[in-house]
C-alpha positions in Angstrom: 0.0 0.0 0.0 1.5 3.4 -1.0 2.1 5.8 1.8 -0.4 8.7 2.1 0.8 12.2 1.6 1.2 14.2 4.8 -1.2 17.1 5.5 1.6 19.6 5.2 2.6 18.3 1.7 -1.0 18.4 0.6 -1.3 22.0 1.8 2.0 23.0 0.3 1.1 21.4 -3.1 -2.2 23.2 -3.2 -0.9 26.6 -2.1 2.4 26.7 -4.1 2.6 24.1 -6.8 -0.7 24.2 -8.7 -0.2 26.0 -12.0 -2.2 29.1 -11.1 -0.7 29.4 -7.6 2.8 28.7 -8.9 2.4 31.5 -11.5 1.1 33.9 -8.8 3.9 33.0 -6.4 6.6 33.5 -9.0 5.2 36.9 -10.0 4.3 38.1 -6.5 7.5 37.0 -4.6 9.7 37.7 -7.6 8.4 41.3 -7.7 9.2 41.6 -3.9 12.7 40.4 -4.4 13.2 42.8 -7.3 12.0 45.8 -5.3 14.2 44.7 -2.4 17.2 44.4 -4.7 16.6 47.8 -6.2 16.3 49.4 -2.8 19.5 47.8 -1.6 21.4 48.8 -4.8 20.1 52.4 -4.8 21.3 52.9 -1.2 24.6 51.1 -1.6 25.6 53.1 -4.8 24.4 56.5 -3.7 27.6 58.6 -3.2 25.8 61.3 -1.3 25.0 58.7 1.4 28.6 57.5 1.8 28.6 58.2 5.5 25.4 56.3 6.1 26.7 53.4 4.0 29.4 53.0 6.5 26.8 51.0 8.4 26.9 48.5 5.5 24.6 45.5 5.4 22.1 46.7 8.1 21.4 50.0 6.3 21.2 48.3 2.9 18.8 45.7 4.3 16.6 48.3 6.0 16.4 50.4 2.9 15.5 47.5 0.6 12.9 46.2 3.1 11.5 49.7 3.5 10.9 50.1 -0.2 9.2 46.7 -0.2 6.9 47.9 2.6 6.0 50.9 0.4 5.0 48.4 -2.3 2.9 46.3 0.1 1.5 49.5 1.6 0.2 50.4 -1.9 -1.2 46.9 -2.5 -2.8 46.2 0.9 -5.9 48.4 0.1 -6.3 47.5 -3.5 -8.3 44.3 -2.8 -10.5 46.3 -0.5 -11.7 48.6 -3.2 -15.0 46.7 -3.4 -16.9 49.0 -5.7 -14.0 49.4 -8.1 -13.7 45.6 -8.2 -17.4 45.2 -8.8 -17.2 47.4 -11.8 -14.1 45.8 -13.4 -14.9 42.2 -12.4 -17.0 41.2 -15.5 -14.3 42.6 -17.8 -11.1 41.8 -16.0 -11.6 38.3 -14.6 -9.1 36.9 -17.1 -6.4 39.2 -15.8 -6.7 38.9 -12.0 -8.9 36.8 -9.6 -11.4 39.4 -8.5 -13.3 36.9 -6.4 -10.2 36.0 -4.4 -9.7 39.6 -3.2 -9.8 38.6 0.5 -7.3 35.8 -0.1 -5.0 38.3 -1.9 -5.4 40.8 0.9 -4.1 38.2 3.3 -1.1 37.4 1.0 -0.2 41.1 1.1 -0.6 41.1 4.9 1.7 38.1 5.3 4.3 39.8 3.1 3.9 43.1 5.1 4.5 41.2 8.4 7.6 39.5 7.0 9.3 42.6 5.6 8.3 44.6 8.6 10.3 42.2 10.8 13.3 42.5 8.4 13.0 46.3 8.2 12.7 46.6 12.0 15.5 44.3 12.9 17.8 46.0 10.4 17.0 49.4 11.9 17.6 48.3 15.4 21.1 47.3 14.3 21.4 50.7 12.4 20.5 52.7 15.5 23.0 50.8 17.7 25.7 51.3 15.1 24.9 55.0 14.7 25.4 55.4 18.5 28.6 53.2 18.4 30.3 54.9 15.4 28.8 58.4 16.1 28.3 58.9 12.3 25.6 61.2 13.7 25.6 62.8 17.2 22.7 60.8 18.4 22.0 57.8 20.7 19.9 54.8 19.7 17.2 55.8 22.3 16.9 59.2 20.8 16.3 57.8 17.3 13.8 55.2 18.7 11.6 57.5 20.8 12.1 61.1 19.9 12.2 61.1 16.1 9.2 60.6 13.8 10.7 57.5 12.2 11.1 55.7 15.4 7.8 56.8 17.0 5.7 56.0 13.9 7.6 52.7 13.4 6.7 51.5 16.9 3.1 52.7 16.6 2.8 50.8 13.3 4.2 47.6 15.0 1.7 47.9 17.8 -1.2 48.3 15.4 0.0 45.3 13.4 0.1 43.1 16.6 -3.5 44.1 17.4 -4.8 43.7 13.9 -3.1 40.4 13.1 -3.9 38.7 16.4 -7.6 39.4 16.1 -7.8 38.6 12.3 -7.3 34.8 12.9 -10.3 32.9 11.8 -10.9 31.4 15.3 -10.9 34.8 16.9 -13.3 36.1 14.2 -15.7 33.2 14.7 -15.7 33.7 18.5 -15.7 37.5 18.7 -16.2 39.2 15.4 -16.4 42.5 17.2 -12.7 42.3 18.2 -11.7 41.8 14.6 -14.0 44.6 13.4 -12.9 47.3 15.7 -9.1 46.5 15.6 -9.2 46.3 11.8 -10.4 49.9 11.7 -7.1 50.9 13.2 -6.0 50.5 9.6 -6.8 54.3 9.3 -4.0 55.1 11.8 -1.8 52.5 10.3 -1.9 54.1 6.9 -1.4 57.6 8.4 1.7 56.2 10.1 2.9 54.6 6.9 2.6 57.9 4.9 4.4 59.9 7.6 7.1 57.3 8.6 9.8 59.1 6.6 9.2 62.6 7.9 12.1 62.3 10.4 14.6 62.4 7.5 16.7 59.4 8.7 18.1 58.9 5.2 20.1 62.1 4.6 23.6 63.3 3.6 24.0 65.6 6.6 24.6 65.0 10.3 21.4 66.8 11.3 18.0 66.5 9.6 16.9 69.3 7.2 13.4 69.9 8.3 10.8 72.4 7.0 7.4 73.6 8.2 5.2 72.1 5.4 4.4 68.6 4.5 6.3 66.3 4.2 8.3 68.4 6.7 11.7 67.7 5.3 13.8 69.2 2.5 14.5 66.9 -0.5 17.8 68.7 -0.9 19.4 66.7 1.9 16.7 64.2 2.8 17.2 61.4 0.2 14.5 58.9 1.0 12.5 57.1 -1.7 9.4 59.2 -1.0 7.2 56.1 -1.6 4.3 57.9 0.1 3.7 59.7 -3.2 2.6 56.4 -4.6 1.2 54.5 -1.6 -1.2 57.3 -0.8 -3.3 56.8 -3.9 -5.1 53.6 -2.9 -5.7 55.2 0.5 -7.4 58.2 -1.1 -9.5 56.0 -3.4 -10.5 53.8 -0.5 -11.5 56.8 1.6 -13.6 58.1 -1.3 -15.2 54.7 -1.6 -16.1 54.7 2.1 -17.8 58.1 1.8 -19.7 56.9 -1.3 -20.8 53.7 0.6 -22.0 55.8 3.5 -24.1 58.0 1.3 -25.5 55.0 -0.6 -26.3 53.2 2.7 -28.3 56.2 3.9 -30.9 55.9 1.1 -34.4 55.0 2.1 -34.5 51.4 3.5 -37.2 49.6 5.4 -37.2 46.2 7.1 -40.6 44.9 6.1 -40.8 41.4 7.4 -38.9 39.0 9.7 -39.4 35.3 9.2 -37.9 32.6 11.5 -37.2 29.2 10.0 -36.4 25.9 11.7 -32.9 25.8 13.3 -33.2 29.5 14.0 -32.3 30.9 10.6 -33.8 34.4 10.4 -35.0 35.7 7.1 -35.0 39.5 6.8 -37.1 41.0 3.9 -36.0 44.5 3.1 -37.4 47.2 0.8 -34.9 49.5 -0.8 -36.1 50.8 -4.2 -32.6 52.1 -5.2 -30.9 48.7 -4.6 -30.2 46.8 -7.8 -28.4 43.5 -7.8 -27.6 40.2 -9.7 -28.4 36.7 -8.4 -25.6 35.3 -6.3 -24.3 38.7 -5.0 -23.9 39.8 -1.4 -24.3 42.9 0.8 -23.4 44.4 4.1 -26.0 45.0 6.8 -26.0 47.4 9.8 -28.7 47.5 12.5 -27.9 50.7 14.6 -30.0 49.5 17.5 -27.7 46.5 17.8 -24.4 48.3 16.9 -23.9 51.7 15.5 -20.6 50.9 13.8 -20.6 47.2 12.8 -21.4 46.1 9.2 -21.8 42.3 8.6 -21.7 40.6 5.2 -24.5 38.3 4.1 -25.5 36.6 0.8 -28.6 37.9 -0.9 -31.2 35.0 -1.0 -33.9 36.7 -3.0 -33.9 36.9 -6.8 -33.7 40.2 -8.7 -37.3 39.6 -9.9 -38.6 39.5 -6.2 -40.2 42.8 -4.9 -37.9 42.7 -1.9 -34.3 42.0 -0.9 -33.9 39.1 1.5 -31.0 37.6 3.5 -30.9 34.5 5.8 -29.0 34.9 9.0 -28.0 32.0 11.3 -27.5 32.9 15.0 -24.0 32.0 15.7 -22.2 35.0 17.2 -22.7 37.9 19.6 -24.1 40.3 16.9 -26.5 37.8 15.4 -27.8 36.7 18.8 -28.3 40.3 19.8 -30.2 40.8 16.5 -32.3 37.7 17.2 -33.2 39.0 20.6 -34.1 42.4 19.2 -36.3 40.9 16.5 -38.1 38.5 18.9 -36.3 35.4 17.6 -34.7 34.5 20.9 -33.8 30.9 22.1 -37.3 30.1 23.2 -38.9 30.9 19.8 -36.1 29.0 17.9 -36.4 25.9 20.2 -40.2 25.8 19.7 -39.9 26.1 15.9 -37.2 23.5 15.7 -39.1 21.1 17.9 -42.2 21.4 15.6 -40.0 20.9 12.5 -38.8 17.6 13.8 -42.3 16.2 14.2 -42.8 15.7 10.5 -45.6 16.8 8.3 -48.4 15.7 10.6 -48.0 17.3 14.0 -50.0 18.7 16.8 -50.8 22.4 16.8 -48.2 24.5 18.6 -48.0 28.1 19.8 -46.7 29.0 16.4 -49.2 27.0 14.3 -46.8 25.6 11.7 -48.4 23.6 8.9 -45.4 21.8 7.3 -41.8 21.4 8.0 -40.8 24.1 5.6 -43.1 26.6 7.1 -41.8 29.7 8.9 -43.0 32.1 11.6 -43.6 35.7 10.7 -42.7 37.6 13.8 -44.3 40.9 13.0 -46.3 42.6 10.3 -46.0 46.0 11.8 -43.1 47.8 10.2 -43.1 50.4 12.9 -42.1 47.9 15.5 -39.1 46.6 13.5 -35.7 48.2 13.9 -34.1 50.6 11.5 -31.8 48.9 9.1 -29.1 49.9 6.6 -27.7 47.9 3.7 -24.6 48.5 1.5 -23.9 46.8 -1.7 -24.3 44.8 -3.7 -20.9 43.2 -4.3 -19.9 40.6 -6.8 -19.4 36.9 -6.2 -18.6 33.8 -8.4 -22.1 32.5 -8.3 -23.4 35.3 -10.4 -21.5 33.8 -13.4 -23.5 30.5 -13.2 -25.3 31.2 -16.6 -21.9 31.2 -18.4 -21.4 27.4 -17.8 -23.2 24.6 -19.7 -23.4 22.6 -16.6 -23.6 24.2 -13.1 -22.8 22.3 -10.0 -24.1 24.2 -7.0 -22.8 23.0 -3.7 -23.9 24.4 -0.3 -22.9 23.3 3.1 -25.3 24.2 5.9 -26.2 27.9 5.8 -23.7 28.1 2.9 -26.7 27.2 0.7 -27.9 30.8 0.9 -26.4 32.1 -2.4 -28.1 29.3 -4.3 -31.5 30.3 -3.0 -31.1 33.4 -5.1 -29.6 31.4 -8.0 -32.3 28.8 -8.0 -35.1 31.4 -7.9 -33.5 33.3 -10.7 -33.1 30.2 -12.8 -36.8 29.5 -12.2 -37.7 33.0 -13.4 -35.4 32.8 -16.4 -36.8 29.3 -17.3 -40.2 30.9 -17.6 -38.8 33.5 -20.0 -36.7 30.9 -21.9 -33.5 32.9 -21.3 -31.0 30.5 -19.7 -27.9 31.6 -21.6 -25.4 28.8 -22.0 -26.9 26.9 -19.0 -28.3 23.4 -19.9 -28.1 21.4 -16.7 -28.0 22.1 -13.0 -26.8 19.8 -10.2 -27.7 21.2 -6.8 -26.0 19.5 -3.8 -26.9 20.5 -0.3 -24.9 19.0 2.6 -26.7 19.5 6.0 -25.6 18.6 9.5 -29.0 18.3 11.0 -32.6 17.7 9.8 -34.3 21.0 10.9 -32.0 22.9 8.6 -33.8 21.5 5.6 -36.7 23.9 6.6 -34.6 27.0 5.6 -35.4 26.6 1.9 -37.8 23.7 1.7 -40.7 25.7 0.3 -38.4 27.2 -2.4 -37.0 23.8 -3.3 -40.5 22.3 -3.6 -41.6 25.1 -5.9 -38.6 24.9 -8.1 -38.8 21.1 -8.3 -42.5 21.2 -9.2 -42.0 23.9 -11.8 -39.5 21.8 -13.9 -40.9 21.0 -17.3 -37.7 19.1 -18.2 -37.1 16.6 -15.3 -33.5 16.3 -16.3 -32.7 20.1 -16.2 -32.4 20.3 -12.4 -31.3 17.5 -10.2 -31.4 18.0 -6.4 -29.1 16.0 -4.1 -29.5 16.4 -0.4 -27.1 14.8 2.1 -27.7 14.5 5.9 -24.5 14.0 7.8 -26.1 13.9 11.3 -25.8 10.7 13.3 -29.3 9.3 13.3 -30.7 7.9 16.5 -33.0 4.9 16.7 -36.2 6.9 17.1 -35.5 9.1 14.1 -34.5 6.1 12.0 -37.7 4.3 12.8 -39.7 7.5 12.1 -38.1 7.8 8.7 -38.7 4.2 7.8 -42.4 4.4 8.7 -43.0 7.6 6.8 -40.9 6.7 3.8 -42.6 3.4 3.1 -44.6 3.9 -0.2 -44.5 7.6 0.2 -44.3 9.9 -2.9 -42.2 12.4 -1.0 -39.1 12.2 1.2 -40.2 12.3 4.9 -37.4 14.7 5.8 -37.5 17.3 3.0 -40.9 16.6 1.5 -39.2 16.6 -2.0 -39.5 13.9 -4.6 -35.8 13.5 -4.3 -34.7 11.1 -1.6 -32.3 12.3 1.2 -29.0 10.5 1.2 -27.2 9.8 4.5 -23.5 10.4 5.2 -20.9 12.5 3.4 -20.9 12.7 -0.4 -18.2 10.8 -2.3 -16.9 13.7 -4.3 -14.6 11.6 -6.5 -17.4 9.4 -7.5 -19.8 12.3 -8.2 -17.3 14.1 -10.5 -16.1 10.9 -12.2 -19.7 9.8 -12.9 -20.6 13.3 -14.2 -17.7 13.4 -16.6 -18.5 9.9 -17.9 -22.2 10.8 -18.4 -21.2 14.0 -20.4 -18.7 12.1 -22.5 -21.2 9.3 -23.2 -23.6 11.9 -24.8 -26.7 11.0 -22.7 -26.3 13.8 -20.1 -26.3 16.6 -22.7 -28.3 15.4 -25.8 -27.0 16.9 -29.0 -23.6 17.6 -27.6 -20.8 17.5 -30.2 -18.2 15.0 -29.1 -15.4 17.2 -30.5 -16.4 20.2 -28.4 -15.2 20.9 -24.8 -18.0 21.1 -22.2 -17.6 23.7 -19.5 -18.7 22.5 -16.0 -18.6 25.2 -13.3 -18.7 24.2 -9.6 -19.9 27.0 -7.3 -19.3 26.3 -3.6 -20.2 28.1 -0.4 -19.1 26.6 2.9 -16.1 25.7 5.0 -12.6 26.0 3.6 -11.6 22.4 4.4 -14.6 21.0 2.4 -13.8 23.5 -0.4 -10.3 22.1 -0.8 -11.6 18.5 -1.0 -14.2 19.4 -3.7 -11.7 21.5 -5.7 -9.2 18.7 -5.8 -11.7 16.2 -7.1 -13.2 18.6 -9.6 -9.9 19.4 -11.2 -8.8 15.7 -11.1 -11.9 14.8 -13.1 -11.2 17.2 -16.0 -10.4 15.6 -19.3 -9.7 16.7 -22.9 -13.5 17.0 -23.6 -14.8 18.1 -20.1 -13.4 21.1 -18.3 -14.3 21.4 -14.6 -13.8 24.7 -12.9 -14.2 25.6 -9.2 -15.3 28.8 -7.6 -15.7 29.6 -3.9 -17.7 32.3 -2.2 -15.5 34.8 -0.2 -16.5 37.6 2.1 
């Protein structure tokens, strides 16, 4: 039996050796080394800085790393220009991965941390050597704590410690507020970055040549790279975007309905006439009564044809629990609805008078009693490109099914109009951990399933990964015997138990396409495009991506796209 590859090697291969990542790494890290080499060379060969070059390797290293930090300071905000990305996304996807903007933001942050350590360490050596050689009449402590370069440098390091430590995914999951507030220290970080060189450390004189206007030093003797002239532009554009987003978010918005589904998922239906979007996109929500400053991202679950904008919110963190309490969807309401959902289609009347498992509770019809709400967006996501593929494989895990609620609705509306673009088949796969979660979109799935004129166009596959106890197993067996509909989902499609075999799913799909039965009329010589659109945990995404790409052949091209916020 061949030895299995270690988890580290699997990660390393996926992150660095796949063709797309390999190209990115060569260009990204190669450009950093080139900028570093240029910074080193420019310092070492500048005759005006001969005295400072007496410090040798430490000053050359600090100067090279400092220029790289200017490069990263420029790039760190580019992925956060969400409105700009939304505009260029449809036209520029071939050039850069616009849907991977958060991933790219993290890559810049990793690089920023590494070069900050290099730059800081080299400068500590510089300052000690300045005091030791007296190339300038200063002590290391004076440079550290009385000059702008030392002061802003230490402030930047402190901000980085706070931002990086709270940006870890486990911290974000447990306390999103800590991440949210510390990440807004980015404003002070960028100010510190732009003003870091105002102390005129790089100069051809013993004393700094300072002036009274910005940048507060004379370029006649202060010979820094002046990288702030370039790094400031993304900051200005980002600041302009934030102002525009604030103005847009203040347009008339009303929370019209709040529906609570089994398992505690809250559906918010919002009216905002000025809000235009495409199926599969997402938005930010703010509820001032819960928090005046926090904005949280959620996928839009309504279709553009609906007269409202809806989002589904699962109560998993402090903010969502506080929102649930404010809306009247606290633990008692959720527990009662979930209990009813587990009783099946025939159940006793409860306080909430649910009819079927997919039913929901409308908490209030009085708009005046609902809190004020603000939404910002929409923003692009991979799922909005679903109509560009001949075959679309939509995979949701748990609440990760939300973008596909919008997509399936939109497909339904476009089917009626006969405008499906290149789309010819849809495979919908929903992996759920517990049975009550099926109630989130049960009504929608029933309507979409019943509306299919071509039974082969949409295939629904639902997997339940929950460990089933004896009572539940007996209940399923009794209700399933001879029944037209599945006892758990009330769909014609039967629920499958356990985790999906992704290798088998993609291999069978490729075989069916190549055989000609899956897409009647397909030319054998043509290449079929199969797009996989996934929303869910990163670990599952990696497993699906690996099997999708492995199943590709000369006639069937599998592509994989993941939702990112």
